[in-house]
LUMROVEX-540805 format. One line per field, with one value per residue (C-alpha): x, y, z; residue number from 1. Coordinates in nm, 2 decimals, always signed. Each point is the difference from the previous one (the first is absolute). Example, Ala and Ser with C-alpha at 12.3 -4.5 7.8 and 13.67 -1.06 7.14 Angstrom:
c1 [+1.23|+0.14]
c2 [-0.45|+0.34]
c3 [+0.78|-0.07]
num [1|2]
//
This chain:
c1 [+10.92|+0.25|-0.10|+0.12|+0.24|+0.15|+0.03|+0.18|+0.25|+0.07|+0.05|+0.22|+0.21|+0.05|+0.11|+0.24|+0.16|+0.03|+0.15|+0.25|+0.09|+0.05|+0.22|-0.21|+0.02|+0.36|-0.12|+0.03|-0.31|+0.08|+0.02|-0.33|-0.26|-0.20|-0.36|-0.09|-0.28|-0.23|+0.12|-0.09|-0.10|+0.03|-0.14|+0.25|-0.04|+0.19|-0.05|-0.03|-0.04|-0.38|-0.07|+0.06|+0.06|-0.10|+0.16|+0.06|+0.33|-0.02|+0.26|+0.08|-0.06|+0.27|+0.12|+0.06|+0.20|+0.22|+0.06|+0.05|+0.11|+0.26|+0.13|-0.34|-0.29|-0.02|-0.29|-0.20|-0.20|-0.29|-0.14|-0.34|-0.09|-0.20|-0.34|-0.16|+0.17|+0.05|+0.27|-0.16|-0.02|-0.37|-0.17|-0.32|-0.05|-0.04|-0.25|+0.13|+0.34|+0.31|+0.23|+0.30|+0.24|-0.11|+0.06|+0.34|+0.09|-0.11|+0.20|+0.31|-0.06|-0.01|+0.35|+0.13|-0.03|-0.16|-0.22|-0.15|-0.30|-0.20|-0.30|+0.12|-0.10|-0.38|-0.07|-0.18|+0.13|+0.23|-0.29|+0.05|+0.35|-0.12|-0.01|-0.23|+0.07|+0.13|+0.26|+0.11|+0.34|+0.19|+0.30|-0.20|-0.04|+0.38|+0.07|-0.22|+0.17|+0.35|-0.08|-0.13|+0.32|+0.22|-0.22|+0.02|+0.37|+0.01|-0.18|+0.27|-0.23|+0.06|+0.32|-0.10|-0.27|-0.15|-0.28|-0.25|-0.22|-0.30|-0.09|+0.01|+0.15|+0.29|+0.09|-0.05|+0.22|+0.28|+0.01|-0.01|+0.27|+0.23|-0.02|-0.05|+0.25|-0.19|+0.20|-0.21|-0.30|-0.26|-0.22|-0.33|-0.17|+0.18|-0.08|+0.28|-0.17|-0.08|-0.32|-0.13|+0.05|-0.17|-0.30|-0.04|+0.01|-0.27|-0.22|+0.00|-0.25|-0.23|-0.04|-0.22|+0.18|-0.08|+0.11|+0.31|+0.09|-0.05|+0.21|+0.28|-0.02|+0.05|+0.27|+0.20|-0.01|+0.12|+0.28|+0.13|+0.03|-0.32|-0.29|-0.36|-0.18|-0.35|-0.08|-0.33|-0.21|+0.14|-0.09|-0.35|-0.06|+0.08|-0.17|-0.32|+0.00|+0.05|-0.27|-0.25|+0.00|-0.08]
c2 [+8.42|+0.08|+0.00|+0.31|-0.22|-0.16|+0.33|+0.15|-0.29|+0.03|+0.38|-0.04|-0.27|+0.20|+0.31|-0.21|-0.16|+0.33|+0.19|-0.28|+0.02|+0.37|-0.06|+0.22|-0.26|+0.13|+0.35|+0.11|+0.11|+0.36|-0.06|-0.19|+0.16|+0.28|-0.02|+0.36|+0.15|-0.16|-0.19|+0.15|-0.18|+0.09|-0.16|-0.16|-0.15|-0.27|+0.00|-0.37|-0.12|-0.05|+0.32|+0.19|-0.19|+0.22|-0.01|+0.18|+0.12|+0.03|+0.22|+0.02|+0.34|+0.25|+0.01|-0.37|+0.02|+0.28|-0.15|-0.37|-0.01|+0.26|-0.18|-0.08|-0.22|-0.37|-0.08|-0.32|-0.10|-0.21|-0.25|-0.17|-0.36|-0.18|+0.09|+0.34|+0.13|+0.38|+0.21|-0.01|-0.38|-0.02|-0.21|+0.02|-0.38|+0.04|+0.20|+0.29|+0.15|-0.11|+0.28|-0.23|+0.16|+0.35|-0.07|-0.14|+0.32|+0.21|-0.21|+0.05|+0.38|+0.00|-0.15|+0.26|-0.23|+0.12|-0.24|-0.04|-0.22|-0.02|-0.16|-0.27|+0.00|-0.05|+0.06|+0.29|+0.34|-0.18|-0.19|+0.18|-0.14|-0.36|-0.23|-0.29|-0.31|-0.20|+0.27|+0.04|-0.14|-0.04|+0.17|+0.32|+0.04|-0.06|+0.26|+0.26|-0.04|+0.00|+0.33|+0.14|-0.10|+0.17|+0.31|+0.04|-0.03|+0.34|+0.17|+0.16|-0.01|-0.37|-0.16|-0.36|-0.19|-0.31|-0.22|-0.17|-0.25|-0.19|-0.35|+0.01|+0.34|-0.17|-0.20|+0.31|+0.20|-0.27|+0.01|+0.38|+0.05|-0.24|+0.22|+0.35|-0.04|+0.13|+0.02|-0.25|-0.22|-0.12|-0.30|+0.01|-0.35|-0.09|-0.34|-0.25|-0.27|-0.02|+0.16|-0.35|-0.13|+0.30|-0.02|-0.37|+0.06|+0.27|-0.18|-0.36|+0.05|+0.22|-0.19|-0.30|-0.30|+0.10|+0.36|-0.11|-0.23|+0.29|+0.23|-0.26|-0.02|+0.37|+0.03|-0.30|+0.17|+0.33|-0.17|-0.17|+0.33|-0.02|+0.24|-0.09|+0.18|+0.00|-0.21|+0.17|-0.25|-0.29|+0.19|+0.09|-0.37|-0.09|+0.32|-0.08|-0.35|+0.12|+0.27|-0.25|-0.17|+0.32]
c3 [+11.03|+0.27|+0.36|+0.20|+0.20|-0.31|-0.18|+0.30|+0.00|-0.37|+0.01|+0.31|-0.16|-0.32|+0.18|+0.22|-0.31|-0.18|+0.30|+0.04|-0.37|+0.04|+0.31|+0.22|+0.27|+0.07|+0.09|+0.36|+0.19|-0.07|-0.37|-0.04|-0.24|+0.15|-0.12|-0.07|-0.22|-0.25|-0.32|-0.33|-0.32|-0.37|-0.31|-0.23|-0.35|-0.20|-0.37|-0.11|-0.36|+0.06|+0.19|+0.33|+0.32|+0.30|+0.35|+0.32|+0.14|+0.38|+0.16|+0.37|+0.17|-0.11|+0.36|+0.00|-0.33|+0.13|+0.35|-0.10|-0.36|-0.07|-0.31|-0.16|+0.08|-0.06|-0.23|+0.01|-0.32|+0.12|-0.25|+0.06|-0.03|-0.27|-0.14|-0.02|+0.32|+0.00|+0.15|+0.35|+0.01|-0.07|-0.27|-0.18|+0.05|+0.38|+0.20|+0.20|+0.03|+0.19|-0.11|+0.09|-0.24|+0.08|+0.37|-0.08|-0.19|+0.30|+0.23|-0.22|+0.01|+0.38|-0.02|-0.24|-0.30|-0.33|-0.20|-0.34|-0.07|-0.32|-0.17|-0.24|-0.37|-0.03|+0.37|+0.17|-0.13|-0.24|-0.16|-0.34|-0.02|+0.01|-0.30|-0.08|+0.22|-0.30|-0.07|+0.36|+0.08|+0.34|-0.14|-0.06|+0.38|+0.04|-0.27|+0.17|+0.33|-0.15|-0.18|+0.33|+0.19|-0.27|+0.00|+0.37|-0.01|-0.17|+0.29|+0.21|+0.31|+0.04|+0.12|-0.05|-0.18|+0.16|-0.14|+0.22|-0.18|+0.14|-0.12|-0.38|+0.04|+0.17|-0.32|-0.21|+0.23|+0.00|-0.38|-0.03|+0.26|-0.19|-0.31|+0.15|+0.28|+0.31|+0.32|+0.20|-0.03|+0.25|-0.07|+0.18|+0.00|-0.32|-0.15|+0.01|-0.21|-0.38|-0.13|-0.10|+0.35|+0.16|-0.24|+0.07|+0.38|-0.04|-0.25|+0.12|+0.29|-0.21|-0.32|-0.09|-0.15|-0.36|+0.05|+0.17|-0.29|-0.24|+0.22|-0.01|-0.37|-0.04|+0.27|-0.15|-0.34|+0.14|+0.20|-0.32|-0.17|-0.21|-0.01|+0.02|-0.27|+0.14|+0.31|+0.05|-0.21|+0.21|+0.32|-0.13|-0.04|+0.36|+0.14|-0.19|+0.13|+0.36|-0.03|-0.14|+0.34|+0.19]
num [1|2|3|4|5|6|7|8|9|10|11|12|13|14|15|16|17|18|19|20|21|22|23|24|25|26|27|28|29|30|31|32|33|34|35|36|37|38|39|40|41|42|43|44|45|46|47|48|49|50|51|52|53|54|55|56|57|58|59|60|61|62|63|64|65|66|67|68|69|70|71|72|73|74|75|76|77|78|79|80|81|82|83|84|85|86|87|88|89|90|91|92|93|94|95|96|97|98|99|100|101|102|103|104|105|106|107|108|109|110|111|112|113|114|115|116|117|118|119|120|121|122|123|124|125|126|127|128|129|130|131|132|133|134|135|136|137|138|139|140|141|142|143|144|145|146|147|148|149|150|151|152|153|154|155|156|157|158|159|160|161|162|163|164|165|166|167|168|169|170|171|172|173|174|175|176|177|178|179|180|181|182|183|184|185|186|187|188|189|190|191|192|193|194|195|196|197|198|199|200|201|202|203|204|205|206|207|208|209|210|211|212|213|214|215|216|217|218|219|220|221|222|223|224|225|226|227|228|229|230|231|232|233|234|235|236|237|238|239|240|241|242|243|244|245|246]
//
């Protein structure tokens, strides 16, 4: 979970990078965005092969759009990180809500920037669009985002399409932007190491020696391009041994 201070730093940093990308930093004091009115949101859907993906399009107040963006609004598509993280940045695996992505969207609106955030396949209000875990593929997320970028291109309200991806969403965003040709991309806490290296760093302090050896067996197979049909029986053996001492 984010602390309020860390959350503030992340949101401030993303807004700074985006405004720099949009070259707002060159505006004179008289041309700076005027924060007038209340932003409005509207539901938006994406039809995926497995079902409907639900999202929220947040638009700055109409006065903001007229005063500051005469040639159309820039639109940021916000993509969440790994796990069951919903459009607002909350996850069912953690108690409480941080609303990090929702606050980011609101901050964009205050600066006359529209945003789109959505629940991934199998998450929150897009739960029915999910598939079984064994049928889930990373490329499906990339395809969903690519289709969304292309769809928003046809909306004449928007002058530019920017993708902001957080953590795993950063990698998904990079891949989608390469195929769907967005105008800009912002990486928020993107991972610069391989998946295997990250998993080893996270698991090493938490696993017993037998479980660590089994984890290494599975990771080594995956890294060599091989799949592991059913690692669960191996894990059950070590888990049962560990539980017998409790």
